[in-house]
C-alpha positions as CSV (number, residue, x, y, z in Angstrom):
1,M,6.7,6.2,-1.2
2,L,8.0,6.6,2.0
3,L,8.8,10.5,0.9
4,F,4.7,10.3,0.6
5,V,4.0,8.8,3.3
6,N,6.1,11.1,5.7
7,S,4.6,13.7,4.1
8,C,1.3,12.8,5.2
9,D,1.2,15.4,8.0
10,Q,0.2,18.2,5.9
11,L,-2.2,16.1,4.2
12,L,-4.1,15.4,7.2
13,D,-3.9,18.7,8.9
14,N,-5.6,20.0,6.2
15,L,-8.5,18.3,4.8
16,S,-11.1,19.3,5.8
17,R,-14.5,17.7,7.3
18,D,-16.3,17.6,4.0
19,D,-13.1,16.9,2.1
20,F,-13.8,13.8,4.8
21,K,-16.4,12.6,3.8
22,A,-16.5,13.3,0.6
23,F,-14.0,10.4,0.5
24,V,-15.3,7.8,2.5
25,A,-18.5,8.5,0.6
26,G,-16.3,7.2,-2.7
27,L,-14.5,4.5,-0.6
28,V,-17.8,3.7,0.2
29,G,-19.8,3.5,-3.3
30,K,-16.4,1.7,-4.6
31,K,-17.2,-1.1,-1.9
32,L,-21.1,-0.9,-2.5
33,E,-20.6,-1.3,-6.5
34,A,-22.3,-4.4,-8.3
35,E,-20.4,-6.9,-10.4
36,K,-21.1,-6.5,-13.6
37,R,-20.5,-9.7,-14.2
38,L,-21.7,-13.2,-12.9
39,E,-17.6,-14.3,-12.7
40,Q,-16.9,-11.2,-10.1
41,E,-19.1,-12.4,-8.2
42,A,-18.2,-16.0,-7.9
43,G,-14.7,-14.9,-7.5
44,R,-15.1,-13.1,-4.7
45,H,-16.9,-15.8,-2.9
46,W,-14.5,-17.8,-4.4
47,E,-11.7,-15.7,-2.1
48,E,-13.9,-16.3,1.1
49,I,-13.7,-19.6,0.7
50,S,-10.4,-20.5,-0.1
51,L,-9.2,-17.8,2.8
52,G,-11.4,-20.1,5.0
53,E,-13.7,-16.2,6.5
54,Y,-17.3,-17.1,4.8
55,Q,-17.7,-14.0,5.1
56,Y,-20.2,-13.6,1.9
57,D,-21.7,-9.6,3.3
58,R,-17.6,-8.3,3.2
59,P,-18.0,-4.7,1.4
60,Q,-21.3,-4.9,3.3
61,A,-19.5,-4.6,6.7
62,E,-16.3,-2.9,5.1
63,A,-18.3,0.3,3.9
64,A,-20.4,0.2,7.0
65,L,-17.1,0.2,9.3
66,L,-15.9,3.7,6.8
67,R,-19.0,5.2,6.9
68,T,-18.2,4.9,11.3
69,L,-14.4,6.2,10.3
70,S,-13.6,9.5,11.7
71,P,-11.1,12.3,10.5
72,T,-9.3,11.9,14.5
73,D,-9.3,8.3,13.2
74,V,-7.3,8.1,10.4
75,A,-5.1,10.7,12.2
76,S,-4.0,8.9,15.0
77,F,-3.6,5.1,12.4
78,Y,-1.3,7.6,10.7
79,H,0.6,8.7,14.3
80,T,1.1,4.7,14.9
81,F,1.2,3.3,12.0
82,L,2.8,5.0,9.7
83,R,4.4,8.1,10.8
84,P,7.6,8.2,11.1
85,G,8.2,7.4,15.1
86,G,5.6,6.1,15.9
87,S,5.1,3.8,18.5
88,A,4.2,0.7,16.1
89,R,5.8,1.8,13.3
90,R,7.7,-1.4,10.9
91,L,9.5,-0.6,8.3
92,L,10.1,-3.4,5.0
93,T,12.0,-3.1,2.6
94,S,13.3,-6.2,-0.6
95,Q,16.0,-5.3,-2.5
96,I,16.0,-6.9,-5.8
97,F,18.7,-8.6,-7.9
98,P,18.6,-9.1,-12.2
99,Q,19.0,-13.0,-12.8
100,M,21.1,-11.9,-15.9
101,G,24.1,-9.7,-15.4
102,Q,26.8,-8.5,-12.7
103,R,25.5,-7.4,-8.9
104,K,27.3,-5.9,-6.7
105,G,27.5,-6.8,-3.3
106,G,26.2,-9.8,-0.9
107,T,27.0,-13.1,-1.8
108,E,26.9,-15.5,-4.9
109,G,27.4,-18.8,-4.5
110,G,28.7,-18.9,-1.5
111,K,31.6,-16.9,-2.0
112,E,31.5,-12.6,-1.0
113,V,31.8,-10.6,-4.2
114,E,32.1,-6.6,-4.3
115,D,31.0,-3.8,-1.8
116,K,27.1,-3.4,-1.4
117,V,26.4,-0.5,-3.2
118,E,22.7,1.0,-1.9
119,E,20.7,3.3,-3.8
120,V,17.9,5.1,-2.7
121,V,15.3,6.1,-5.8
122,E,14.2,9.4,-5.8
123,D,13.0,10.0,-8.8
124,E,11.6,6.7,-9.7
125,L,11.0,8.5,-13.6
126,A,14.4,10.0,-13.4
127,L,15.8,6.5,-12.8
128,R,13.1,4.3,-15.8
129,A,14.7,7.1,-18.0
130,T,18.2,5.7,-16.8
131,L,17.3,2.2,-17.8
132,P,17.4,0.5,-21.1
133,K,14.1,-0.3,-23.8
134,Y,13.4,-4.3,-24.0
């Protein structure tokens, strides 16, 4: 994921105004797509109630906001919040440990276990190929 985020400079530089307008039109279309079942609409309204925001026209408001965006706005957001070295960039990583089996490093039951081994996954498909199948 970080490789993709770090490569967005080139994507944003090569994005034409027409391509940007097409992306925005696609997003607006998805936002304004009518729910096909009453259950979907009710779920959206209950989500507003549970959040305590009661903005039942959220899709329309988001679509209107999307229409005001420019490629410069998106590039500015990327450079501030996502790009490495951005003034407001924050990075959160997480670790996943198996429930069963031996884990490497850290503490277990209050006592230290062997040295922690960290690995950056460069190729997700190659990693999946090495894992056992269920």
